[in-house]
C-alpha positions as CSV (number, residue, x, y, z in Angstrom):
1,M,-7.5,-124.5,0.5
2,A,-7.0,-127.8,-1.4
3,V,-3.8,-128.6,-3.5
4,T,-4.5,-127.3,-7.3
5,F,-3.6,-129.0,-10.5
6,R,-2.0,-125.8,-11.4
7,Q,0.1,-125.6,-8.4
8,L,1.5,-129.1,-9.1
9,R,2.5,-128.1,-12.6
10,Y,3.9,-125.2,-11.6
11,F,6.1,-127.2,-9.0
12,L,7.0,-130.0,-11.1
13,V,8.7,-127.3,-14.0
14,L,10.3,-125.5,-11.3
15,A,11.8,-129.0,-9.7
16,E,13.0,-129.9,-13.2
17,E,14.7,-126.4,-14.1
18,L,15.8,-125.3,-10.6
19,H,15.6,-121.7,-11.6
20,F,12.9,-119.3,-11.4
21,G,13.6,-117.4,-14.3
22,R,13.8,-120.3,-16.7
23,A,10.5,-122.1,-15.2
24,A,8.5,-119.0,-15.6
25,E,9.7,-118.7,-19.7
26,R,8.9,-122.6,-19.9
27,L,5.3,-122.1,-18.4
28,N,4.9,-118.6,-20.3
29,I,4.3,-116.7,-16.9
30,S,6.1,-114.2,-15.2
31,Q,8.0,-115.3,-12.0
32,P,5.7,-113.1,-9.5
33,P,2.6,-115.8,-9.9
34,L,5.2,-118.8,-10.1
35,S,6.7,-117.7,-6.7
36,T,3.2,-117.0,-5.3
37,S,1.9,-120.7,-6.6
38,L,4.9,-122.3,-4.7
39,K,4.1,-120.3,-1.6
40,Q,0.7,-121.5,-1.5
41,L,1.2,-125.0,-2.1
42,E,3.8,-125.1,0.7
43,E,1.4,-123.5,3.0
44,N,-1.0,-126.1,2.2
45,L,1.4,-128.9,2.6
46,G,3.2,-127.6,5.7
47,F,6.6,-128.1,4.6
48,A,9.3,-126.5,2.5
49,L,9.6,-127.9,-1.2
50,L,12.6,-125.6,-2.4
51,Q,15.3,-123.7,-0.6
52,R,17.3,-120.9,-1.9
53,N,21.0,-120.8,-1.0
54,Q,24.6,-119.4,-2.5
55,R,24.2,-122.2,-5.4
56,G,20.9,-121.3,-6.6
57,V,17.6,-123.0,-5.9
58,Q,17.6,-126.7,-4.7
59,L,14.9,-129.2,-3.9
60,T,14.5,-130.0,-0.1
61,P,14.5,-133.8,0.7
62,A,11.0,-133.9,1.1
63,G,10.8,-131.8,-2.2
64,R,12.8,-134.5,-4.1
65,V,10.3,-136.9,-2.9
66,Y,7.3,-135.2,-3.6
67,A,8.3,-134.0,-6.9
68,E,8.7,-137.8,-7.8
69,S,5.2,-138.4,-6.7
70,V,3.8,-135.2,-8.7
71,R,5.3,-136.4,-11.8
72,Q,3.7,-140.1,-11.6
73,V,0.4,-138.4,-10.7
74,L,0.6,-135.8,-13.7
75,T,1.8,-138.6,-16.0
76,Q,-1.3,-140.8,-15.2
77,L,-3.5,-137.9,-15.6
78,E,-2.3,-136.9,-19.0
79,A,-2.8,-140.6,-19.8
80,A,-6.0,-140.7,-18.5
81,E,-7.3,-137.4,-20.3
82,A,-5.8,-138.6,-23.6
83,A,-7.8,-142.0,-23.4
84,A,-10.9,-139.9,-22.4
85,A,-10.3,-137.7,-25.1
86,Q,-10.5,-140.6,-27.6
87,T,-13.9,-141.2,-26.1
88,A,-14.8,-137.7,-26.1
89,R,-14.2,-137.0,-29.8
90,K,-17.7,-138.1,-30.3
91,V,-19.0,-135.1,-28.3
92,T,-20.7,-132.5,-30.3
93,G,-22.7,-129.3,-29.8
94,K,-22.2,-125.4,-30.2
95,L,-20.7,-123.3,-27.3
96,T,-20.0,-119.5,-27.0
97,V,-17.3,-118.4,-25.1
98,A,-16.4,-114.9,-24.1
99,F,-13.2,-112.9,-22.6
100,V,-11.6,-109.9,-21.8
101,P,-8.5,-109.6,-24.0
102,S,-6.0,-109.9,-20.8
103,M,-6.9,-113.6,-20.5
104,L,-4.8,-114.3,-23.5
105,F,-1.8,-113.7,-20.6
106,R,-3.7,-116.3,-18.6
107,N,-3.1,-119.2,-21.4
108,L,-6.7,-118.9,-22.5
109,D,-5.3,-119.1,-26.3
110,T,-3.7,-122.6,-25.2
111,T,-6.6,-123.8,-23.3
112,I,-8.9,-123.3,-26.3
113,K,-6.3,-124.9,-28.6
114,E,-6.1,-127.8,-26.3
115,F,-10.3,-128.1,-26.1
116,H,-10.1,-127.9,-30.0
117,E,-7.7,-130.8,-30.0
118,A,-9.8,-133.1,-27.5
119,Y,-13.2,-132.2,-28.9
120,P,-12.7,-131.5,-32.5
121,E,-16.5,-132.0,-33.2
122,V,-17.6,-129.3,-30.8
123,E,-18.3,-126.0,-32.7
124,L,-16.7,-123.4,-30.5
125,H,-17.4,-119.8,-30.9
126,L,-15.2,-117.0,-29.5
127,R,-16.0,-113.2,-28.4
128,E,-13.7,-110.6,-27.4
129,M,-15.9,-108.8,-25.4
130,N,-15.6,-106.4,-22.3
131,T,-17.0,-107.3,-19.1
132,V,-20.5,-105.2,-19.5
133,S,-21.2,-106.5,-23.0
134,Q,-20.4,-110.2,-21.4
135,I,-22.9,-109.6,-18.7
136,E,-25.6,-108.6,-21.2
137,G,-24.8,-111.5,-23.5
138,L,-25.0,-114.4,-20.8
139,M,-28.5,-112.6,-19.7
140,N,-29.8,-112.9,-23.6
141,R,-28.2,-115.9,-23.9
142,S,-26.0,-115.1,-26.9
143,V,-23.1,-116.0,-24.8
144,D,-22.8,-119.5,-23.0
145,L,-19.4,-118.7,-20.6
146,G,-17.6,-115.7,-19.9
147,F,-14.2,-115.0,-18.2
148,V,-13.9,-111.5,-16.5
149,H,-12.3,-109.6,-13.9
150,S,-14.2,-108.7,-10.7
151,V,-17.5,-107.9,-11.5
152,S,-20.9,-107.4,-9.4
153,L,-23.2,-109.9,-10.7
154,P,-27.1,-110.0,-11.4
155,E,-28.8,-112.8,-9.4
156,Q,-29.2,-115.2,-12.5
157,I,-25.4,-115.2,-13.2
158,A,-23.2,-117.8,-11.7
159,E,-19.7,-117.1,-10.9
160,Q,-16.6,-119.9,-10.3
161,V,-13.4,-117.8,-9.0
162,L,-10.4,-119.0,-10.9
163,E,-7.9,-116.9,-9.1
164,T,-7.5,-114.0,-7.1
165,E,-4.9,-111.7,-9.0
166,R,-2.7,-108.8,-7.5
167,L,-2.7,-105.5,-9.3
168,M,0.5,-104.2,-10.2
169,C,1.7,-100.3,-11.0
170,C,2.9,-100.2,-14.6
171,V,5.2,-97.5,-14.9
172,P,7.9,-96.4,-17.8
173,R,11.5,-97.7,-17.3
174,D,12.9,-94.2,-17.0
175,H,10.0,-93.2,-14.2
176,R,11.3,-92.1,-10.9
177,L,9.7,-95.5,-9.3
178,A,11.1,-98.0,-11.6
179,A,14.0,-99.0,-10.1
180,R,11.6,-99.7,-6.5
181,G,10.6,-103.5,-6.4
182,R,7.4,-102.6,-4.7
183,I,5.5,-99.0,-4.0
184,R,2.7,-97.9,-1.8
185,L,-0.2,-96.2,-3.3
186,S,0.7,-93.0,-1.8
187,D,3.7,-92.8,-3.6
188,L,1.5,-92.0,-6.7
189,E,0.7,-88.6,-5.7
190,D,0.6,-86.3,-8.6
191,E,1.4,-88.9,-11.1
192,K,-1.0,-89.0,-14.4
193,V,-2.8,-92.3,-13.7
194,L,-4.3,-93.9,-16.7
195,L,-7.3,-96.0,-16.7
196,F,-9.8,-97.5,-19.4
197,S,-13.4,-95.7,-19.6
198,R,-15.8,-96.7,-16.6
199,E,-18.6,-97.9,-19.2
200,F,-16.4,-101.1,-20.1
201,A,-16.2,-102.3,-16.8
202,P,-17.9,-100.4,-13.8
203,Q,-17.0,-102.4,-10.8
204,F,-13.3,-102.8,-11.8
205,Y,-13.1,-99.0,-12.5
206,D,-14.6,-97.9,-9.3
207,K,-12.1,-100.5,-7.4
208,I,-9.3,-98.5,-8.6
209,V,-10.7,-95.3,-8.0
210,S,-11.5,-96.3,-4.5
211,L,-8.0,-97.2,-3.9
212,L,-6.8,-94.2,-5.3
213,A,-9.1,-91.5,-4.0
214,S,-8.3,-92.9,-0.3
215,R,-4.9,-91.9,-0.8
216,S,-5.5,-88.5,-2.5
217,N,-4.4,-89.8,-6.1
218,R,-6.4,-89.1,-9.0
219,L,-7.4,-90.6,-12.6
220,Y,-6.6,-89.1,-15.8
221,S,-9.8,-89.1,-17.4
222,G,-8.8,-87.2,-20.6
223,Y,-8.6,-90.6,-22.8
224,H,-11.6,-92.5,-23.7
225,I,-9.7,-96.2,-23.6
226,Q,-11.4,-99.6,-24.1
227,H,-8.6,-102.2,-23.5
228,W,-5.8,-102.6,-21.0
229,F,-3.7,-103.3,-24.0
230,T,-4.1,-99.7,-25.0
231,V,-3.3,-98.6,-21.3
232,V,-0.3,-100.3,-20.9
233,A,0.8,-98.9,-24.9
234,L,0.5,-95.4,-23.5
235,V,2.3,-96.4,-20.2
236,N,5.2,-97.9,-22.7
237,R,5.1,-94.4,-24.7
238,G,5.8,-92.6,-21.2
239,M,2.5,-90.9,-21.2
240,G,1.6,-91.6,-17.5
241,V,1.2,-94.5,-15.4
242,S,-1.5,-97.3,-14.3
243,L,-2.6,-99.9,-11.8
244,V,-3.0,-103.0,-13.8
245,P,-4.0,-106.8,-13.8
246,Q,-0.6,-109.1,-12.6
247,S,-1.1,-111.0,-15.7
248,L,-0.5,-108.0,-18.0
249,S,3.1,-108.3,-16.6
250,R,3.8,-110.9,-19.2
251,S,3.0,-108.4,-21.9
252,K,6.0,-107.5,-24.4
253,F,6.1,-104.2,-24.1
254,G,9.9,-103.2,-23.7
255,N,9.3,-99.7,-21.8
256,V,7.5,-100.6,-19.1
257,R,8.1,-101.8,-15.2
258,Y,6.0,-103.4,-13.2
259,L,5.9,-102.9,-9.5
260,E,4.3,-104.8,-6.8
261,I,1.8,-102.8,-4.4
262,D,2.1,-103.0,-0.5
263,E,-1.7,-102.6,0.0
264,A,-3.4,-105.8,0.6
265,E,-6.7,-104.6,-1.0
266,A,-4.8,-104.2,-4.5
267,E,-6.3,-107.5,-5.8
268,H,-9.3,-108.2,-7.7
269,R,-11.0,-111.8,-8.7
270,V,-10.6,-113.4,-12.2
271,S,-13.9,-115.5,-12.6
272,L,-15.9,-117.8,-14.9
273,L,-19.6,-116.9,-15.3
274,W,-22.7,-118.6,-16.9
275,H,-26.4,-118.0,-16.6
276,K,-27.7,-120.5,-13.7
277,D,-30.4,-121.6,-16.2
278,N,-28.2,-122.2,-19.1
279,H,-28.6,-126.2,-19.9
280,N,-26.2,-126.4,-22.4
281,D,-24.3,-129.7,-21.9
282,L,-20.9,-128.5,-22.8
283,L,-20.9,-125.7,-20.0
284,P,-19.8,-128.3,-17.0
285,L,-17.4,-129.9,-19.7
286,F,-15.6,-126.6,-20.7
287,S,-15.6,-125.2,-17.2
288,K,-13.7,-128.0,-15.8
289,F,-11.4,-128.1,-18.8
290,A,-10.7,-124.3,-18.3
291,A,-10.5,-124.5,-14.5
292,Q,-7.6,-126.7,-14.7
293,R,-5.6,-124.4,-17.2
294,V,-6.5,-120.9,-17.1
295,G,-4.4,-118.8,-14.7
């Protein structure tokens, strides 16, 4: 797997802070995806960049050399983007982008702001939509691009996978499992497991039902919920537990804990979608822009 722009950016901030908590806060992410990104980068390179000891986090000799090179590369890239943006200010057109709400915890808001600044003449329309509505919008051409979680797609829809994201167990802070760092799905037996209604994202719903059903768990179906934020808000009030995308661990609900799940299959895709026959010239421009930043 190739080294990504996001991995380099995360590593450089970590190399400057030498502290996972401060680096995650500066990047506006939680610590798990930062640790995962570093692990993937080190695996791609074949050598360690950081080491932990009693004094904290330190760069390895190879890490110091790599950090300096990465700093130069990213500085040159930012300069190139700034120069290109000056030329790109003449780019015009209209683009309609849809997204599921949890994308706001994956830097989509910052991406939109930076795109507006780089291409001020582009008329960008944003629509908050569930997955089913996005597919319908892409098919009838009322939407140009969509950001969704795992989904089975019609043949006419193209997909760019941005990241494979882990699912986490969300529980109230006073829950019997809250003190654990990791759990198995079998630990949720007899728990009241909350989830949004199936009509809003059937494939994602079925994925979680399948994970739980294989371990004799069951979902609580008494609530008709449309968004993940509502699910986490209910968990925050002690009304149940849930399996949620890792990105939601960045939400600021004070009474919840997010626990890692042992099962390898507890994951899903985060993807960018568009219709294969959509020839809007802004599609490849925005897709590339977003792929470097969202996550």
